[in-house]
C-alpha positions as CSV (number, residue, x, y, z in Angstrom):
1,P,106.0,105.8,107.6
2,L,105.7,107.3,104.1
3,V,109.0,108.5,102.7
4,A,108.6,112.1,101.7
5,G,108.2,112.6,97.9
6,S,107.9,108.9,97.1
7,L,104.1,108.7,96.4
8,K,103.4,108.7,92.7
9,A,100.4,107.6,90.5
10,Y,100.9,106.7,86.8
11,P,99.7,106.9,84.2
12,N,98.0,110.1,85.2
13,P,95.8,110.9,83.4
14,A,94.9,107.3,82.6
15,R,93.0,106.3,79.4
16,R,90.8,103.6,80.9
17,K,93.9,101.7,81.9
18,P,95.0,100.6,85.4
19,V,96.7,103.2,87.6
20,Q,99.7,102.2,89.5
21,F,100.5,103.8,92.9
22,A,104.1,103.6,93.8
23,Y,105.4,104.6,97.3
24,Q,108.2,103.9,99.7
25,L,107.8,103.2,103.4
26,S,110.4,103.6,106.1
27,E,108.7,100.9,108.2
28,D,105.8,98.3,107.7
29,A,102.5,100.1,107.8
30,A,98.8,99.6,107.1
31,V,97.8,101.4,103.9
32,R,94.2,102.4,103.2
33,F,93.1,103.7,99.7
34,R,89.9,105.6,99.0
35,I,89.1,106.9,95.6
36,L,86.6,109.8,95.5
37,D,84.9,111.4,92.5
38,A,84.7,115.2,92.0
39,S,81.6,115.5,94.2
40,G,83.4,113.7,97.1
41,H,81.5,110.4,96.8
42,E,83.6,107.3,97.4
43,V,83.9,105.1,94.3
44,A,86.5,102.6,95.5
45,R,88.2,101.5,98.7
46,W,90.7,98.9,99.7
47,S,93.5,98.2,102.3
48,R,96.9,96.6,102.1
49,S,99.8,95.9,104.4
50,G,102.7,98.0,103.1
51,K,106.2,96.7,103.6
52,R,109.3,98.7,104.6
53,S,110.8,99.3,101.1
54,N,109.2,100.1,97.7
55,N,105.5,99.2,97.2
56,L,103.3,99.1,94.2
57,E,99.5,99.0,94.2
58,I,97.3,98.8,91.1
59,W,93.8,100.2,90.7
60,N,91.6,99.6,87.7
61,P,89.1,102.5,87.0
62,Q,87.3,100.5,84.4
63,G,83.6,101.2,84.4
64,L,84.0,104.7,85.8
65,P,83.1,107.8,83.7
66,A,85.9,110.1,82.5
67,G,86.6,112.9,85.0
68,L,88.7,114.0,87.9
69,Y,89.1,111.8,90.9
70,V,91.1,112.0,94.1
71,A,93.0,109.2,95.7
72,H,93.0,109.7,99.5
73,I,95.7,107.4,101.0
74,E,96.4,106.8,104.7
75,F,99.6,105.3,106.1
76,S,99.5,104.1,109.7
77,S,102.3,102.4,111.7
78,A,103.6,102.3,115.3
79,G,105.6,105.4,114.5
80,G,102.6,107.5,113.5
81,S,100.2,108.1,110.7
82,R,100.0,110.3,107.6
83,S,97.6,110.8,104.8
84,E,98.1,112.1,101.2
85,N,95.7,113.2,98.4
86,L,96.6,112.7,94.8
87,P,94.4,114.1,91.9
88,L,93.7,111.4,89.2
89,G,92.4,112.1,85.7
90,I,90.5,109.4,83.9
91,L,90.1,110.0,80.1
92,Q,87.9,108.5,77.5
């Protein structure tokens, strides 16, 4: 359901500001976000119902130490599923 090349995270790196995930879906889909720290520990998780069209999701990393994180995002629909990983930098 994820349109190829449409997944973006900005600002990246972020300076203690919310990160916006923008993506486009070819059909309605369940979207699951997991944010992992550099050691692979989950620091945040949430789910949304994505709509066929452009979508925007906001994550606030406030309270997390500066470092490298990975956003693992899964897209599931009747037409199949797909997951993507995006590196995220959080600066002081």
